[in-house]
C-alpha positions in Angstrom: 95.4 93.3 -12.1 96.5 96.9 -11.5 100.1 97.9 -11.3 99.9 98.7 -7.6 98.3 95.3 -6.9 101.0 93.5 -8.9 103.7 95.4 -7.1 102.2 94.5 -3.8 102.1 90.8 -4.7 105.7 91.0 -5.9 106.8 92.6 -2.7 104.9 90.0 -0.6 106.8 87.3 -2.6 110.1 89.0 -2.0 109.4 89.0 1.8 107.9 85.5 2.0 110.3 83.6 -0.1 113.5 84.2 2.0 111.5 83.7 5.2 110.2 80.3 4.0 113.7 79.3 2.8 115.2 80.3 6.1 112.5 78.3 8.0 113.2 75.1 6.0 117.0 75.4 6.2 116.9 76.0 9.9 114.6 73.0 10.1 117.5 70.7 9.1 120.4 72.7 10.5 120.4 70.4 13.5 121.7 67.6 11.3 124.4 69.9 10.0 125.6 70.6 13.5 125.6 66.9 14.5 126.9 65.5 11.2 129.6 68.1 10.3 130.5 69.7 13.6 130.0 66.5 15.6 128.1 68.2 18.4 125.9 66.3 20.8 122.1 66.4 20.5 121.9 68.6 23.6 124.4 71.1 22.2 122.5 71.2 19.0 119.2 71.8 20.8 120.8 74.7 22.7 122.0 76.4 19.5 118.9 75.9 17.3 116.3 76.7 20.0 118.3 79.7 21.2 118.3 81.0 17.6 114.5 80.3 17.2 113.7 81.9 20.5 115.6 85.1 19.7 114.0 85.2 16.2 110.6 85.0 17.9 111.3 87.7 20.5 113.2 90.3 18.5 110.4 91.4 16.2 108.3 92.7 19.1 110.9 95.3 20.0 112.0 95.9 16.4 108.4 96.8 15.4 108.4 99.9 17.6 111.9 100.9 16.3 110.7 100.5 12.7 107.5 102.6 13.3 109.4 105.3 15.1 112.7 105.6 13.2 113.6 103.3 10.3 110.6 102.7 8.2 109.3 99.6 6.5 111.3 99.2 3.4 114.7 100.0 4.9 114.2 97.3 7.5 113.2 94.8 4.8 116.5 95.5 2.9 118.6 95.4 6.1 117.0 92.2 7.3 117.6 90.5 3.9 121.2 91.6 3.9 121.6 90.5 7.5 120.4 86.9 7.1 122.3 86.6 3.8 125.5 87.5 5.6 124.5 85.0 8.3 124.2 82.1 5.8 127.5 83.1 4.2 129.1 82.8 7.6 127.3 79.5 8.2 128.8 78.2 5.0 132.3 79.3 6.0 131.8 77.8 9.4 132.1 74.3 8.0 135.2 72.8 9.7 136.7 71.6 6.4 136.4 75.0 4.9 137.9 77.0 7.7 140.6 74.6 8.6 141.6 74.2 5.0 143.5 77.5 4.9 144.0 78.4 8.6 144.5 75.0 10.3 143.3 76.6 13.5 143.2 74.0 16.3 140.2 75.5 18.0 138.0 74.8 15.0 138.3 71.1 15.5 135.7 69.1 17.3 135.8 66.0 19.5 135.3 63.6 16.6 136.8 64.0 13.1 134.3 65.9 11.0 132.9 64.2 7.8 134.4 65.2 4.6 132.7 68.0 2.7 132.2 65.7 -0.3 128.7 64.5 0.8 127.5 68.0 0.3 128.5 68.0 -3.3 128.0 64.6 -4.7 124.6 63.1 -5.8 122.9 60.2 -4.0 123.6 56.6 -4.9 121.4 53.7 -4.0 124.2 51.5 -2.8 125.8 53.9 -0.2 124.4 54.3 3.3 126.6 57.2 3.9 125.2 59.0 0.9 121.7 58.2 2.1 122.4 59.8 5.4 124.0 63.0 4.1 121.9 63.4 1.0 119.5 66.0 2.2 122.4 68.4 2.7 122.5 68.8 -1.0 119.4 70.9 -0.8 121.1 73.6 1.2 123.3 75.1 -1.6 120.3 75.7 -3.8 118.3 77.4 -1.1 121.3 79.4 -0.1 121.8 80.6 -3.7 118.2 81.7 -3.8 118.6 83.6 -0.5 121.7 85.4 -1.9 119.6 86.4 -4.9 116.7 87.9 -2.8 118.4 91.0 -1.6 119.1 92.1 -5.2 115.5 91.7 -6.0 114.5 93.5 -2.8 116.7 96.5 -3.7 115.2 96.9 -7.1 111.6 96.5 -5.9 111.8 98.5 -2.6 112.5 101.8 -4.3 109.0 102.0 -5.8 107.2 100.2 -3.0 104.7 102.1 -0.9 104.7 100.8 2.6 101.6 100.0 4.6 100.3 102.6 7.1 102.4 102.8 10.2 101.2 101.1 13.3 99.8 103.0 16.1 102.8 104.0 18.2 100.9 104.6 21.4 99.4 101.1 21.6 101.0 100.3 25.0 99.9 103.6 26.4 96.4 103.0 25.0 96.2 99.5 26.6 97.4 100.8 30.0 95.0 103.7 29.9 91.8 102.1 28.6 92.0 98.6 30.2 91.4 97.7 33.8 94.6 96.7 35.7 92.8 93.6 36.8 92.2 92.6 33.2 95.9 92.9 32.3 97.0 91.1 35.4 94.6 88.2 34.6 96.3 87.9 31.2 99.7 87.2 32.9 98.9 83.6 34.0 97.1 82.9 30.7 100.2 84.1 28.8 102.3 81.7 30.8 100.3 78.8 29.5 101.2 79.9 25.9 104.9 79.6 26.7 104.7 75.8 27.0 103.4 75.6 23.5 106.7 77.1 22.5 108.5 74.5 24.5 106.8 71.8 22.6 107.4 73.6 19.3 111.1 73.6 20.1 111.4 69.8 19.6 110.2 70.0 16.0 113.4 71.5 14.5 115.8 69.5 16.8 114.9 66.1 18.2 112.2 65.3 15.6 114.7 66.0 12.8 117.4 64.0 14.6 115.1 61.0 14.8 114.7 61.0 11.0 118.3 61.2 10.0 119.2 57.6 10.5 115.9 56.2 9.4 115.2 54.8 5.9 114.5 57.6 3.4 113.3 55.4 0.6 109.8 54.8 -0.7 110.4 51.8 -2.9 113.3 52.8 -5.1 112.6 56.5 -4.7 114.8 58.5 -2.3 112.8 61.1 -0.4 114.7 64.1 1.1 114.4 64.7 4.9 113.2 68.3 4.2 109.8 66.9 3.3 108.9 66.4 7.0 109.4 70.1 8.1 107.8 71.3 4.9 104.8 69.1 5.8 104.8 70.5 9.3 104.9 74.2 8.3 102.5 73.9 5.4 99.6 73.8 7.9 100.2 77.5 8.7 99.0 78.4 5.2 95.7 76.4 5.4 93.1 78.9 6.4 90.3 76.3 7.2 92.4 75.4 10.3 92.1 79.0 11.5 88.5 79.9 10.7 85.2 79.5 12.5 86.6 78.8 15.9 86.6 81.0 19.1 90.2 82.0 20.1 89.9 80.3 23.5 88.7 77.1 22.1 91.3 77.3 19.3 94.1 77.6 21.9 92.7 74.7 23.9 92.6 72.6 20.7 96.2 73.5 19.8 97.2 72.4 23.3 95.5 69.0 22.8 97.3 68.6 19.4 100.6 69.4 21.2 99.9 66.7 23.8 99.0 64.2 21.1 102.2 65.1 19.1 104.3 64.4 22.2 102.5 61.1 22.9 102.9 60.0 19.3 106.6 61.0 19.3 107.2 59.0 22.4 105.6 55.8 21.0 107.5 56.2 17.7 110.8 56.7 19.5 110.2 53.7 21.6 109.6 51.7 18.5 112.7 53.2 16.8 114.9 52.3 19.8 113.5 48.8 19.7 114.6 48.4 16.1 118.0 49.9 17.0 118.4 47.3 19.8 117.2 44.4 17.7 119.6 45.3 14.8 122.5 45.7 17.3 123.4 49.2 16.0 123.3 51.1 19.3 127.0 52.0 19.0 126.8 52.7 15.3 125.0 56.1 15.2 125.6 56.5 11.4 124.0 53.2 10.5 120.7 53.4 8.7 118.1 51.5 10.5 115.4 49.5 8.6 112.5 51.8 9.7 111.0 54.3 7.3 111.1 58.0 8.4 107.4 58.3 7.5 106.7 56.8 10.9 107.5 60.4 12.1 104.9 62.0 9.8 102.0 61.9 12.4 104.0 63.7 15.1 105.1 66.4 12.6 101.6 66.8 11.4 100.1 67.2 14.9 102.8 69.6 15.8 102.2 71.6 12.6 98.4 71.7 13.3 99.1 72.9 16.9 101.5 75.7 15.7 99.1 76.8 13.0 96.0 77.0 15.2 97.8 78.5 18.3 99.6 81.2 16.2 96.4 82.6 14.8 94.2 82.2 17.9 96.7 83.5 20.4 97.0 86.6 18.2 93.2 86.9 18.1 92.9 86.4 21.8 95.3 89.2 22.6 93.7 91.5 20.0 90.3 91.1 21.5 91.3 91.3 25.1 93.9 94.2 24.8 93.8 96.2 21.7 90.5 96.6 19.9 87.9 99.3 20.6 84.4 99.5 19.0 85.2 102.7 17.1 88.4 101.4 15.4 88.5 101.5 11.6 89.9 98.6 9.6 93.4 100.1 9.2 93.7 100.6 12.9 92.5 97.1 13.6 95.0 95.6 11.2 97.8 97.8 12.8 96.9 96.7 16.3 96.6 93.1 15.3 100.1 93.1 13.9 101.5 94.2 17.3 99.6 91.4 18.9 100.9 88.9 16.4 104.5 89.9 17.4 103.5 89.5 21.0 102.3 86.0 20.3 105.5 85.2 18.4 107.6 86.6 21.3 105.8 84.2 23.8 106.6 81.3 21.5 110.2 82.5 21.4 110.3 82.6 25.2 109.0 79.0 25.1 111.8 77.9 22.8 114.4 79.3 25.2 112.6 77.7 28.2 112.8 74.4 26.4 116.6 74.7 26.8 116.1 75.2 30.6 113.8 72.1 30.7 116.3 70.0 28.8 119.0 71.1 31.3 116.8 70.3 34.3 115.8 66.9 33.0 119.4 66.0 32.1 120.7 66.9 35.5 117.7 65.2 37.3 118.0 61.9 35.4 121.8 61.8 35.9 121.6 62.5 39.6 122.6 59.9 42.2 124.5 57.8 39.7 121.6 57.6 37.2 121.8 57.6 33.4 120.9 60.8 31.7 118.2 60.7 29.1 120.4 62.9 26.9 123.5 61.3 25.7 125.9 62.2 22.9 124.0 60.2 20.3 120.3 59.6 19.7 120.6 55.8 20.0 122.0 56.0 23.5 119.5 58.6 24.6 115.9 58.2 25.9 114.0 60.8 24.0 110.8 58.8 24.5 110.9 59.5 28.2 111.5 63.2 27.5 108.5 63.2 25.2 106.3 61.6 27.9 107.5 64.3 30.3 106.5 67.0 27.8 103.1 65.3 27.3 102.5 65.3 31.0 103.5 68.9 31.4 101.3 69.9 28.4 98.3 68.1 29.9 98.8 69.9 33.2 99.2 73.1 31.2 95.9 72.5 29.5 94.1 72.0 32.8 95.6 75.2 34.2 94.6 77.1 31.1 91.0 76.0 31.3 90.9 76.9 35.0 92.4 80.4 34.5 90.3 81.2 31.4 87.1 80.2 33.4 88.1 82.5 36.3 88.9 85.2 33.8 85.5 84.8 32.1 83.6 84.9 35.4 85.5 88.0 36.6 84.9 89.7 33.2 81.2 89.1 33.4 81.0 90.3 37.0 82.9 93.5 36.1 80.6 94.1 33.2 77.6 93.9 35.5 79.2 96.3 37.9 79.9 98.8 35.1 76.3 98.6 33.9 74.9 99.1 37.4 77.2 102.0 38.0 76.2 103.8 34.8 72.4 103.2 35.4 72.7 104.5 39.0 74.3 107.8 37.9 71.6 110.4 37.5 72.0 114.2 36.8 71.7 116.5 39.8 68.6 118.7 39.9 69.3 122.3 40.9 
């Protein structure tokens, strides 16, 4: 392997490792906010999904800033330092840490926060409290690795040659070369992609909260909660899921997987609530229920497949419809596709934020006229199964709408192509 290739692989690892660690830590941050800060599941959903939404949207704008002003390796260094500082602040935000020195009253929460000891001590088989908080022990190791990454980045970046800059006039190119009708037709299609982000928003919040109080043991072996989001996100690295399928069909299939994930989650949550009721632990949210967390594996798997397929195929769809021209070379194609990838991520981010709006609407609607809200302070008193059924219904309607819009778009595209061919064939040179 050449020195340039080895350096390129090293730089890819430098960029990929912290992103992966951040993804997995954020996957379990919901349990930190409920367990340490004592926040309700709705408040946690707001915080986590708002973060995820912003993370999805920001790169679309930052890409143009990087190309025009900053450059690739400076933004890599700055981004690593930024999220390292973020995790340092997250560590300091632990109530027991901040209140230890300052004793500020506004740092307290409604219920007394758990002691910080569960974050430090190992698991023991005879302690349910240890069982519940054990997965928190993984965060310090990941945080230490994240702190190490910027140092490696600084050493590597100095000799790293960035990839060719993206085409800065891509938006101007799209507006100039594409028919206005083609762009307008993509608006309703893009709206259907947003609901995929809404479904994705439940993965790092409500799915994780379901697993916290479930049994984490396989026989005598304790399994960390982190295995579930790792299993979910691992599908994004499996290329067979993304190959050999037309983008439109791939998007439709990802929507079907999202529907199945919501249906599966609803059925599993109904079963979990049944166990909670039969065990009489509705008012004991920290009690471990005798139901293995691997009941949640199918819904995580289906959601992971949906995210993996939609991410790639939505990018391909936008690239084919908006960006590519027949005379583009490989470097230009890769550059344009990167912009479309950020566009796809931004739509997913918008979906994450729209998920907050949907939770708010459902919460208000179910509590109206003296009713009982589906979202209570604890998971055992909430009705997430009903919310999952609502998402499944909306996703099914979204799939139908997508198929209708994509069919109309296909018919109009063929009609426009025929008109263009007839116009070019009817144009003949004037004879003097």
